[in-house]
NUFI-74005 format. One record per residue (C-alpha): residue number from 1; x, y, z. Coordinates in steps of 0.02 Angstrom, whole numbers. Layout:
REM NUFI-74005
r n = NUM	x = X	y = Y	z = Z
...
END
This chain:
REM NUFI-74005
r n = 1	x = 4895	y = 5421	z = 7619
r n = 2	x = 4801	y = 5518	z = 7485
r n = 3	x = 4798	y = 5467	z = 7302
r n = 4	x = 4732	y = 5588	z = 7173
r n = 5	x = 4611	y = 5499	z = 7057
r n = 6	x = 4531	y = 5561	z = 6895
r n = 7	x = 4360	y = 5642	z = 6914
r n = 8	x = 4271	y = 5501	z = 6821
r n = 9	x = 4348	y = 5370	z = 6937
r n = 10	x = 4294	y = 5469	z = 7089
r n = 11	x = 4120	y = 5483	z = 7015
r n = 12	x = 4102	y = 5296	z = 6984
r n = 13	x = 4164	y = 5252	z = 7160
r n = 14	x = 4051	y = 5384	z = 7236
r n = 15	x = 3897	y = 5320	z = 7144
r n = 16	x = 3931	y = 5142	z = 7201
r n = 17	x = 3960	y = 5193	z = 7381
r n = 18	x = 3807	y = 5306	z = 7382
r n = 19	x = 3705	y = 5154	z = 7331
r n = 20	x = 3772	y = 5058	z = 7480
r n = 21	x = 3912	y = 4959	z = 7399
r n = 22	x = 4101	y = 4959	z = 7426
r n = 23	x = 4210	y = 5018	z = 7282
r n = 24	x = 4397	y = 5047	z = 7258
r n = 25	x = 4525	y = 5089	z = 7126
r n = 26	x = 4629	y = 4930	z = 7117
r n = 27	x = 4783	y = 4849	z = 7046
r n = 28	x = 4904	y = 4928	z = 6924
r n = 29	x = 4835	y = 5105	z = 6935
r n = 30	x = 4866	y = 5109	z = 7124
r n = 31	x = 5039	y = 5034	z = 7100
r n = 32	x = 5085	y = 5161	z = 6968
r n = 33	x = 5028	y = 5310	z = 7071
r n = 34	x = 5133	y = 5249	z = 7218
r n = 35	x = 5281	y = 5233	z = 7100
r n = 36	x = 5256	y = 5409	z = 7032
r n = 37	x = 5201	y = 5343	z = 6862
r n = 38	x = 5049	y = 5393	z = 6760
r n = 39	x = 4924	y = 5247	z = 6754
r n = 40	x = 4874	y = 5189	z = 6581
r n = 41	x = 4707	y = 5124	z = 6646
r n = 42	x = 4601	y = 5144	z = 6802
r n = 43	x = 4515	y = 4984	z = 6858
r n = 44	x = 4382	y = 4981	z = 6993
r n = 45	x = 4329	y = 4836	z = 7104
r n = 46	x = 4165	y = 4833	z = 7198
r n = 47	x = 4049	y = 4727	z = 7305
r n = 48	x = 3907	y = 4768	z = 7185
r n = 49	x = 3852	y = 4629	z = 7067
r n = 50	x = 3862	y = 4657	z = 6878
r n = 51	x = 3676	y = 4691	z = 6858
r n = 52	x = 3682	y = 4812	z = 7005
r n = 53	x = 3827	y = 4904	z = 6923
r n = 54	x = 3730	y = 4917	z = 6760
r n = 55	x = 3577	y = 4985	z = 6850
r n = 56	x = 3678	y = 5131	z = 6921
r n = 57	x = 3755	y = 5197	z = 6760
r n = 58	x = 3671	y = 5248	z = 6597
r n = 59	x = 3809	y = 5190	z = 6480
r n = 60	x = 3889	y = 5019	z = 6507
r n = 61	x = 3961	y = 4877	z = 6403
r n = 62	x = 3960	y = 4693	z = 6452
r n = 63	x = 4145	y = 4666	z = 6419
r n = 64	x = 4167	y = 4516	z = 6534
r n = 65	x = 4006	y = 4500	z = 6629
r n = 66	x = 4026	y = 4313	z = 6658
r n = 67	x = 4180	y = 4356	z = 6761
r n = 68	x = 4098	y = 4505	z = 6842
r n = 69	x = 4168	y = 4644	z = 6732
r n = 70	x = 4062	y = 4786	z = 6665
r n = 71	x = 4138	y = 4933	z = 6571
r n = 72	x = 4064	y = 5099	z = 6627
r n = 73	x = 4076	y = 5238	z = 6498
r n = 74	x = 4108	y = 5414	z = 6559
r n = 75	x = 4145	y = 5554	z = 6437
r n = 76	x = 4181	y = 5422	z = 6303
r n = 77	x = 4313	y = 5336	z = 6410
r n = 78	x = 4286	y = 5158	z = 6471
r n = 79	x = 4323	y = 5105	z = 6650
r n = 80	x = 4318	y = 4921	z = 6696
r n = 81	x = 4216	y = 4891	z = 6854
r n = 82	x = 4229	y = 4714	z = 6921
r n = 83	x = 4135	y = 4628	z = 7061
r n = 84	x = 4239	y = 4556	z = 7203
r n = 85	x = 4265	y = 4375	z = 7157
r n = 86	x = 4346	y = 4210	z = 7204
r n = 87	x = 4416	y = 4110	z = 7059
r n = 88	x = 4372	y = 3926	z = 7048
r n = 89	x = 4491	y = 3787	z = 6995
r n = 90	x = 4605	y = 3827	z = 6849
r n = 91	x = 4602	y = 3694	z = 6714
r n = 92	x = 4720	y = 3758	z = 6578
r n = 93	x = 4856	y = 3855	z = 6670
r n = 94	x = 4768	y = 4013	z = 6619
r n = 95	x = 4579	y = 4023	z = 6650
r n = 96	x = 4472	y = 3979	z = 6801
r n = 97	x = 4337	y = 3851	z = 6768
r n = 98	x = 4215	y = 3959	z = 6865
r n = 99	x = 4208	y = 4117	z = 6971
r n = 100	x = 4112	y = 4152	z = 7129
r n = 101	x = 4060	y = 4328	z = 7175
r n = 102	x = 4093	y = 4388	z = 7352
r n = 103	x = 4070	y = 4544	z = 7457
r n = 104	x = 4240	y = 4522	z = 7540
r n = 105	x = 4379	y = 4633	z = 7469
r n = 106	x = 4518	y = 4530	z = 7548
r n = 107	x = 4460	y = 4373	z = 7459
r n = 108	x = 4464	y = 4468	z = 7294
r n = 109	x = 4639	y = 4534	z = 7324
r n = 110	x = 4702	y = 4361	z = 7373
r n = 111	x = 4675	y = 4297	z = 7195
r n = 112	x = 4788	y = 4429	z = 7117
r n = 113	x = 4963	y = 4395	z = 7052
r n = 114	x = 5090	y = 4505	z = 7142
r n = 115	x = 5085	y = 4605	z = 7302
r n = 116	x = 5117	y = 4768	z = 7210
r n = 117	x = 4960	y = 4734	z = 7107
r n = 118	x = 4851	y = 4684	z = 7255
r n = 119	x = 4820	y = 4855	z = 7332
r n = 120	x = 4657	y = 4953	z = 7330
r n = 121	x = 4612	y = 5133	z = 7368
r n = 122	x = 4465	y = 5248	z = 7392
r n = 123	x = 4453	y = 5419	z = 7473
r n = 124	x = 4341	y = 5359	z = 7614
r n = 125	x = 4442	y = 5210	z = 7677
r n = 126	x = 4613	y = 5255	z = 7609
r n = 127	x = 4740	y = 5126	z = 7551
r n = 128	x = 4708	y = 4940	z = 7578
r n = 129	x = 4874	y = 4846	z = 7576
r n = 130	x = 4848	y = 4675	z = 7655
r n = 131	x = 4997	y = 4584	z = 7576
r n = 132	x = 5140	y = 4708	z = 7594
r n = 133	x = 5135	y = 4791	z = 7423
r n = 134	x = 5205	y = 4956	z = 7486
r n = 135	x = 5349	y = 4867	z = 7574
r n = 136	x = 5390	y = 4772	z = 7414
r n = 137	x = 5386	y = 4934	z = 7314
r n = 138	x = 5508	y = 5010	z = 7439
r n = 139	x = 5620	y = 4856	z = 7429
r n = 140	x = 5605	y = 4845	z = 7239
r n = 141	x = 5539	y = 4667	z = 7242
r n = 142	x = 5418	y = 4566	z = 7134
r n = 143	x = 5334	y = 4442	z = 7252
r n = 144	x = 5178	y = 4336	z = 7229
r n = 145	x = 5024	y = 4354	z = 7336
r n = 146	x = 5024	y = 4201	z = 7449
r n = 147	x = 5107	y = 4045	z = 7380
r n = 148	x = 5201	y = 4080	z = 7218
r n = 149	x = 5176	y = 3904	z = 7154
r n = 150	x = 4988	y = 3917	z = 7175
r n = 151	x = 4983	y = 4084	z = 7084
r n = 152	x = 5082	y = 4015	z = 6936
r n = 153	x = 4982	y = 3853	z = 6931
r n = 154	x = 4827	y = 3961	z = 6913
r n = 155	x = 4897	y = 4064	z = 6771
r n = 156	x = 5064	y = 4020	z = 6690
r n = 157	x = 5072	y = 4188	z = 6601
r n = 158	x = 5106	y = 4267	z = 6772
r n = 159	x = 5283	y = 4197	z = 6763
r n = 160	x = 5322	y = 4299	z = 6609
r n = 161	x = 5230	y = 4448	z = 6684
r n = 162	x = 5347	y = 4437	z = 6835
r n = 163	x = 5495	y = 4458	z = 6718
r n = 164	x = 5409	y = 4598	z = 6623
r n = 165	x = 5367	y = 4695	z = 6782
r n = 166	x = 5544	y = 4667	z = 6842
r n = 167	x = 5609	y = 4743	z = 6681
r n = 168	x = 5489	y = 4888	z = 6678
r n = 169	x = 5509	y = 4937	z = 6861
r n = 170	x = 5690	y = 4888	z = 6888
r n = 171	x = 5637	y = 4769	z = 7027
r n = 172	x = 5713	y = 4602	z = 7076
r n = 173	x = 5609	y = 4444	z = 7075
r n = 174	x = 5597	y = 4374	z = 7252
r n = 175	x = 5690	y = 4209	z = 7271
r n = 176	x = 5539	y = 4099	z = 7312
r n = 177	x = 5447	y = 4175	z = 7165
r n = 178	x = 5596	y = 4143	z = 7052
r n = 179	x = 5612	y = 3961	z = 7107
r n = 180	x = 5428	y = 3933	z = 7076
r n = 181	x = 5451	y = 4001	z = 6899
r n = 182	x = 5597	y = 3884	z = 6864
r n = 183	x = 5495	y = 3735	z = 6925
r n = 184	x = 5346	y = 3776	z = 6813
r n = 185	x = 5421	y = 3861	z = 6660
r n = 186	x = 5361	y = 3721	z = 6548
r n = 187	x = 5180	y = 3768	z = 6583
r n = 188	x = 5201	y = 3917	z = 6467
r n = 189	x = 5165	y = 3794	z = 6326
r n = 190	x = 4981	y = 3816	z = 6371
r n = 191	x = 4985	y = 4006	z = 6346
r n = 192	x = 4936	y = 4082	z = 6179
r n = 193	x = 5070	y = 4157	z = 6068
r n = 194	x = 4976	y = 4323	z = 6069
r n = 195	x = 4990	y = 4338	z = 6258
r n = 196	x = 5174	y = 4293	z = 6255
r n = 197	x = 5208	y = 4417	z = 6115
r n = 198	x = 5126	y = 4557	z = 6215
r n = 199	x = 5236	y = 4525	z = 6367
r n = 200	x = 5396	y = 4511	z = 6264
r n = 201	x = 5367	y = 4672	z = 6169
r n = 202	x = 5329	y = 4768	z = 6329
r n = 203	x = 5489	y = 4698	z = 6406
r n = 204	x = 5602	y = 4736	z = 6258
r n = 205	x = 5565	y = 4923	z = 6262
r n = 206	x = 5584	y = 4935	z = 6452
r n = 207	x = 5736	y = 4998	z = 6546
r n = 208	x = 5762	y = 4821	z = 6608
r n = 209	x = 5747	y = 4737	z = 6438
r n = 210	x = 5895	y = 4631	z = 6491
r n = 211	x = 5780	y = 4538	z = 6609
r n = 212	x = 5745	y = 4424	z = 6462
r n = 213	x = 5903	y = 4341	z = 6527
r n = 214	x = 5800	y = 4290	z = 6680
r n = 215	x = 5672	y = 4211	z = 6564
r n = 216	x = 5816	y = 4111	z = 6490
r n = 217	x = 5894	y = 4060	z = 6655
r n = 218	x = 5726	y = 4002	z = 6726
r n = 219	x = 5687	y = 3899	z = 6571
r n = 220	x = 5547	y = 4004	z = 6499
r n = 221	x = 5626	y = 4051	z = 6332
r n = 222	x = 5656	y = 3866	z = 6298
r n = 223	x = 5467	y = 3854	z = 6279
r n = 224	x = 5425	y = 4005	z = 6170
r n = 225	x = 5594	y = 4057	z = 6097
r n = 226	x = 5713	y = 3908	z = 6092
r n = 227	x = 5818	y = 3997	z = 5960
r n = 228	x = 5869	y = 4121	z = 6095
r n = 229	x = 5930	y = 3980	z = 6206
r n = 230	x = 6047	y = 3921	z = 6068
r n = 231	x = 6108	y = 4100	z = 6047
r n = 232	x = 6142	y = 4117	z = 6233
r n = 233	x = 6245	y = 3958	z = 6232
r n = 234	x = 6355	y = 3996	z = 6081
r n = 235	x = 6529	y = 4069	z = 6103
r n = 236	x = 6571	y = 4165	z = 5944
r n = 237	x = 6759	y = 4126	z = 5947
r n = 238	x = 6798	y = 4287	z = 5854
r n = 239	x = 6900	y = 4437	z = 5911
r n = 240	x = 6760	y = 4555	z = 5858
r n = 241	x = 6650	y = 4480	z = 5994
r n = 242	x = 6678	y = 4454	z = 6181
r n = 243	x = 6501	y = 4392	z = 6219
r n = 244	x = 6396	y = 4242	z = 6169
r n = 245	x = 6277	y = 4273	z = 6024
r n = 246	x = 6132	y = 4291	z = 6145
r n = 247	x = 6221	y = 4408	z = 6265
r n = 248	x = 6276	y = 4513	z = 6118
r n = 249	x = 6094	y = 4522	z = 6059
r n = 250	x = 6033	y = 4574	z = 6232
r n = 251	x = 6163	y = 4711	z = 6244
r n = 252	x = 6115	y = 4770	z = 6071
r n = 253	x = 5934	y = 4787	z = 6129
r n = 254	x = 5994	y = 4888	z = 6280
r n = 255	x = 6097	y = 5004	z = 6170
r n = 256	x = 5949	y = 5029	z = 6054
r n = 257	x = 5842	y = 5081	z = 6201
r n = 258	x = 5973	y = 5211	z = 6249
r n = 259	x = 5942	y = 5299	z = 6084
r n = 260	x = 5760	y = 5313	z = 6137
r n = 261	x = 5810	y = 5386	z = 6306
r n = 262	x = 5793	y = 5223	z = 6405
r n = 263	x = 5950	y = 5181	z = 6502
r n = 264	x = 5991	y = 5006	z = 6565
r n = 265	x = 6107	y = 4923	z = 6690
r n = 266	x = 6237	y = 4891	z = 6556
r n = 267	x = 6215	y = 5051	z = 6457
r n = 268	x = 6172	y = 5228	z = 6507
r n = 269	x = 6158	y = 5383	z = 6400
r n = 270	x = 6327	y = 5447	z = 6460
r n = 271	x = 6417	y = 5288	z = 6406
r n = 272	x = 6375	y = 5310	z = 6222
r n = 273	x = 6508	y = 5401	z = 6120
r n = 274	x = 6440	y = 5580	z = 6113
r n = 275	x = 6440	y = 5592	z = 5923
r n = 276	x = 6350	y = 5425	z = 5907
r n = 277	x = 6226	y = 5469	z = 6045
r n = 278	x = 6181	y = 5632	z = 5960
r n = 279	x = 6163	y = 5553	z = 5788
r n = 280	x = 6061	y = 5407	z = 5854
r n = 281	x = 5947	y = 5516	z = 5959
r n = 282	x = 5913	y = 5629	z = 5809
r n = 283	x = 5850	y = 5477	z = 5713
r n = 284	x = 5754	y = 5399	z = 5859
r n = 285	x = 5664	y = 5562	z = 5897
r n = 286	x = 5577	y = 5551	z = 5728
r n = 287	x = 5520	y = 5371	z = 5748
r n = 288	x = 5358	y = 5300	z = 5818
r n = 289	x = 5332	y = 5187	z = 5969
r n = 290	x = 5296	y = 5044	z = 5849
r n = 291	x = 5460	y = 5072	z = 5758
r n = 292	x = 5547	y = 5070	z = 5927
r n = 293	x = 5474	y = 4897	z = 5957
r n = 294	x = 5525	y = 4840	z = 5782
r n = 295	x = 5704	y = 4896	z = 5812
r n = 296	x = 5717	y = 4808	z = 5980
r n = 297	x = 5647	y = 4648	z = 5905
r n = 298	x = 5774	y = 4666	z = 5764
r n = 299	x = 5918	y = 4679	z = 5886
r n = 300	x = 5856	y = 4526	z = 5979
r n = 301	x = 5850	y = 4424	z = 5818
r n = 302	x = 5981	y = 4504	z = 5705
r n = 303	x = 6108	y = 4363	z = 5735
r n = 304	x = 5980	y = 4223	z = 5759
r n = 305	x = 6059	y = 4122	z = 5618
r n = 306	x = 6235	y = 4123	z = 5688
r n = 307	x = 6216	y = 3957	z = 5780
r n = 308	x = 6165	y = 3871	z = 5617
r n = 309	x = 6296	y = 3954	z = 5505
r n = 310	x = 6452	y = 3951	z = 5615
r n = 311	x = 6611	y = 3876	z = 5542
r n = 312	x = 6787	y = 3872	z = 5615
r n = 313	x = 6942	y = 3907	z = 5512
r n = 314	x = 7111	y = 3824	z = 5535
r n = 315	x = 7149	y = 3945	z = 5677
r n = 316	x = 6990	y = 3904	z = 5771
r n = 317	x = 6911	y = 4073	z = 5729
r n = 318	x = 6724	y = 4076	z = 5708
r n = 319	x = 6643	y = 4139	z = 5547
r n = 320	x = 6458	y = 4159	z = 5506
r n = 321	x = 6447	y = 4170	z = 5317
r n = 322	x = 6271	y = 4202	z = 5254
r n = 323	x = 6196	y = 4229	z = 5426
r n = 324	x = 6102	y = 4390	z = 5378
r n = 325	x = 6009	y = 4302	z = 5237
r n = 326	x = 5976	y = 4145	z = 5340
r n = 327	x = 5929	y = 4256	z = 5487
r n = 328	x = 5797	y = 4343	z = 5383
r n = 329	x = 5715	y = 4174	z = 5352
r n = 330	x = 5724	y = 4116	z = 5533
r n = 331	x = 5666	y = 4284	z = 5603
r n = 332	x = 5514	y = 4278	z = 5490
r n = 333	x = 5465	y = 4106	z = 5556
r n = 334	x = 5487	y = 4162	z = 5737
r n = 335	x = 5385	y = 4321	z = 5714
r n = 336	x = 5243	y = 4230	z = 5629
r n = 337	x = 5245	y = 4098	z = 5765
r n = 338	x = 5227	y = 4237	z = 5893
r n = 339	x = 5087	y = 4317	z = 5788
r n = 340	x = 5172	y = 4483	z = 5751
r n = 341	x = 5082	y = 4590	z = 5623
r n = 342	x = 5137	y = 4590	z = 5441
r n = 343	x = 5214	y = 4763	z = 5450
r n = 344	x = 5328	y = 4712	z = 5594
r n = 345	x = 5373	y = 4547	z = 5512
r n = 346	x = 5419	y = 4633	z = 5349
r n = 347	x = 5520	y = 4772	z = 5428
r n = 348	x = 5617	y = 4660	z = 5548
r n = 349	x = 5657	y = 4536	z = 5410
r n = 350	x = 5727	y = 4674	z = 5299
r n = 351	x = 5832	y = 4745	z = 5440
r n = 352	x = 5899	y = 4575	z = 5487
r n = 353	x = 5945	y = 4544	z = 5305
r n = 354	x = 6041	y = 4708	z = 5288
r n = 355	x = 6108	y = 4730	z = 5466
r n = 356	x = 6286	y = 4683	z = 5416
r n = 357	x = 6290	y = 4789	z = 5258
r n = 358	x = 6461	y = 4865	z = 5228
r n = 359	x = 6443	y = 5047	z = 5175
r n = 360	x = 6576	y = 5124	z = 5062
r n = 361	x = 6629	y = 5304	z = 5099
r n = 362	x = 6566	y = 5367	z = 4932
r n = 363	x = 6404	y = 5461	z = 4899
r n = 364	x = 6366	y = 5362	z = 4741
r n = 365	x = 6385	y = 5198	z = 4837
r n = 366	x = 6272	y = 5260	z = 4977
r n = 367	x = 6141	y = 5310	z = 4848
r n = 368	x = 6149	y = 5135	z = 4777
r n = 369	x = 6130	y = 5065	z = 4953
r n = 370	x = 5977	y = 5175	z = 4983
r n = 371	x = 5898	y = 5114	z = 4821
r n = 372	x = 5935	y = 4933	z = 4862
r n = 373	x = 5888	y = 4934	z = 5047
r n = 374	x = 5748	y = 5061	z = 5037
r n = 375	x = 5736	y = 5245	z = 5081
r n = 376	x = 5620	y = 5202	z = 5226
r n = 377	x = 5741	y = 5074	z = 5299
r n = 378	x = 5899	y = 5179	z = 5297
r n = 379	x = 5875	y = 5278	z = 5459
r n = 380	x = 5821	y = 5118	z = 5548
r n = 381	x = 5972	y = 5027	z = 5480
r n = 382	x = 6093	y = 5159	z = 5546
r n = 383	x = 6021	y = 5133	z = 5721
r n = 384	x = 6035	y = 4945	z = 5700
r n = 385	x = 6217	y = 4958	z = 5650
r n = 386	x = 6261	y = 5077	z = 5792
r n = 387	x = 6179	y = 4958	z = 5917
r n = 388	x = 6260	y = 4805	z = 5840
r n = 389	x = 6435	y = 4879	z = 5843
r n = 390	x = 6423	y = 4949	z = 6019
r n = 391	x = 6379	y = 4776	z = 6087
r n = 392	x = 6535	y = 4695	z = 6014
r n = 393	x = 6717	y = 4703	z = 6071
r n = 394	x = 6756	y = 4883	z = 6123
r n = 395	x = 6929	y = 4865	z = 6046
r n = 396	x = 6849	y = 4852	z = 5874
r n = 397	x = 6721	y = 4994	z = 5892
r n = 398	x = 6812	y = 5144	z = 5818
r n = 399	x = 6835	y = 5103	z = 5632
r n = 400	x = 6662	y = 5024	z = 5619
r n = 401	x = 6574	y = 5172	z = 5700
r n = 402	x = 6671	y = 5292	z = 5590
r n = 403	x = 6614	y = 5198	z = 5434
r n = 404	x = 6431	y = 5206	z = 5485
r n = 405	x = 6443	y = 5389	z = 5536
r n = 406	x = 6519	y = 5431	z = 5367
r n = 407	x = 6378	y = 5338	z = 5278
r n = 408	x = 6249	y = 5428	z = 5386
r n = 409	x = 6325	y = 5597	z = 5343
r n = 410	x = 6325	y = 5556	z = 5158
r n = 411	x = 6146	y = 5494	z = 5170
r n = 412	x = 6091	y = 5657	z = 5250
r n = 413	x = 6171	y = 5752	z = 5105
r n = 414	x = 6083	y = 5636	z = 4982
r n = 415	x = 5914	y = 5669	z = 5064
r n = 416	x = 5940	y = 5856	z = 5044
r n = 417	x = 5975	y = 5830	z = 4859
r n = 418	x = 5814	y = 5728	z = 4839
r n = 419	x = 5876	y = 5606	z = 4706
r n = 420	x = 5767	y = 5473	z = 4627
r n = 421	x = 5794	y = 5307	z = 4716
r n = 422	x = 5631	y = 5220	z = 4668
r n = 423	x = 5539	y = 5197	z = 4504
r n = 424	x = 5397	y = 5311	z = 4561
r n = 425	x = 5523	y = 5453	z = 4581
r n = 426	x = 5579	y = 5451	z = 4400
r n = 427	x = 5534	y = 5601	z = 4292
r n = 428	x = 5449	y = 5483	z = 4168
r n = 429	x = 5318	y = 5346	z = 4188
r n = 430	x = 5269	y = 5189	z = 4098
r n = 431	x = 5133	y = 5286	z = 4007
r n = 432	x = 5264	y = 5408	z = 3939
r n = 433	x = 5363	y = 5262	z = 3868
r n = 434	x = 5208	y = 5185	z = 3789
r n = 435	x = 5171	y = 5351	z = 3704
r n = 436	x = 5342	y = 5336	z = 3620
r n = 437	x = 5283	y = 5175	z = 3536
r n = 438	x = 5348	y = 5042	z = 3656
r n = 439	x = 5219	y = 4904	z = 3675
r n = 440	x = 5149	y = 4875	z = 3850
r n = 441	x = 5229	y = 4726	z = 3935
r n = 442	x = 5388	y = 4672	z = 4026
r n = 443	x = 5495	y = 4782	z = 3915
r n = 444	x = 5421	y = 4937	z = 4000
r n = 445	x = 5482	y = 4876	z = 4168
r n = 446	x = 5656	y = 4838	z = 4100
r n = 447	x = 5669	y = 5011	z = 4025
r n = 448	x = 5614	y = 5098	z = 4185
r n = 449	x = 5736	y = 4995	z = 4286
r n = 450	x = 5876	y = 5044	z = 4169
r n = 451	x = 5829	y = 5228	z = 4183
r n = 452	x = 5828	y = 5216	z = 4372
r n = 453	x = 6001	y = 5139	z = 4375
r n = 454	x = 6060	y = 5282	z = 4266
r n = 455	x = 5991	y = 5420	z = 4377
r n = 456	x = 6053	y = 5335	z = 4536
r n = 457	x = 6228	y = 5350	z = 4463
r n = 458	x = 6197	y = 5527	z = 4398
r n = 459	x = 6050	y = 5609	z = 4489
r n = 460	x = 6051	y = 5767	z = 4384
r n = 461	x = 5995	y = 5666	z = 4233
r n = 462	x = 5823	y = 5636	z = 4309
r n = 463	x = 5732	y = 5754	z = 4192
r n = 464	x = 5594	y = 5711	z = 4073
r n = 465	x = 5674	y = 5765	z = 3909
r n = 466	x = 5838	y = 5676	z = 3939
r n = 467	x = 5756	y = 5514	z = 3996
r n = 468	x = 5635	y = 5509	z = 3848
r n = 469	x = 5784	y = 5531	z = 3731
r n = 470	x = 5867	y = 5386	z = 3820
r n = 471	x = 5713	y = 5280	z = 3790
r n = 472	x = 5718	y = 5322	z = 3604
r n = 473	x = 5902	y = 5274	z = 3597
r n = 474	x = 5865	y = 5111	z = 3688
r n = 475	x = 5722	y = 5075	z = 3566
r n = 476	x = 5834	y = 5108	z = 3417
r n = 477	x = 5969	y = 4995	z = 3484
r n = 478	x = 5839	y = 4858	z = 3514
r n = 479	x = 5777	y = 4878	z = 3335
r n = 480	x = 5955	y = 4869	z = 3263
r n = 481	x = 5989	y = 4711	z = 3362
r n = 482	x = 5828	y = 4634	z = 3298
r n = 483	x = 5879	y = 4670	z = 3116
r n = 484	x = 6051	y = 4590	z = 3144
r n = 485	x = 5972	y = 4429	z = 3203
END
């Protein structure tokens, strides 16, 4: 078997071998090539010690030298080169207390997490697959190297990585591996929120995002996202919904991914209503990878407050009054707990708050909505509402989708007209108002807000002369009122 490697990787391996050492491309890059994917990184493992690696290459960085890792720089790209090693005893379900360097490749591969990540390759010796990685790729299986319990006792994060790889690759988790996860899920308490966040976000934008259900069924989400457990266990008791809150949320994530061209087991591109698919794709195509993550996180959490706001009427029907506002608060706490950045926290909170907004089929009303919700949020909100509706009861889809499509069409017309929806878009500024004799202070803000409300209702009135005349009228009225009192 021949694997085509980048020139720099070939060069590094060649230099190490020429000096009398063994060297291989290893891990995820080998796995990805065998799967027909483009590797994000190329890691190299070698029998050379860190100082011996550094002596061979002119540009290196000591990125993890205590664990045997040296970054070799070639053409301004860094490649991690790590000495074969044996990990000592793990003391915190994450890090080995010590490492021992070895010249035995098999011993190095034995410490790795899954068989599909424990393969090595170089052009001289070919593929080294001691633990059946190729067979597991062919079977579509995530299986630990050696004893699954031992691997997860060494590093509890591997349990969540198993779910993430399962979601990304569309593989099943082997039964012994799954049982070992269920037995040790509580050990995730020792893993940092940053590490957990990284795995969750990678999973949510994968074709198998729904594998978060496995994290729930094995007890992992109870540790880092107990709110999701409550969602998964709540029947909504409402004819608009045929799934629990959590299952509805997972399906909403899967629908969202469809708009970004990522099909799932429950949803494929062809299952979306054609008009909705086309409209959603047109929006998604203009968004960034980070916004894709934000939207998937939003769908996961958009109904997070339903368990705490549910009431039953006299007919036993469930209602969730105020859940968007309460959900904004709860989502913010969750995202901060998981150390999401401020931009993501702010965007997701706003989308959760407005996800249930009822658009009227009137251009003036949609302009008001755009001013209230935010011009930047509107395209994201349309995707949120499409995904939300399509994960409810199919019998209730049609009128809801029609309402959102009408609002989207009106919004597109509004964008072409370029109306003022924010204070900064008014034809006058605070300085203009001060020049008319209004004293600086809160009154300036009140006047500008009043002008904005006026031009939102009648966009053609956003011209400097008209607005300044309005300010003079407002000033006169204020003066008259002062005289009366």
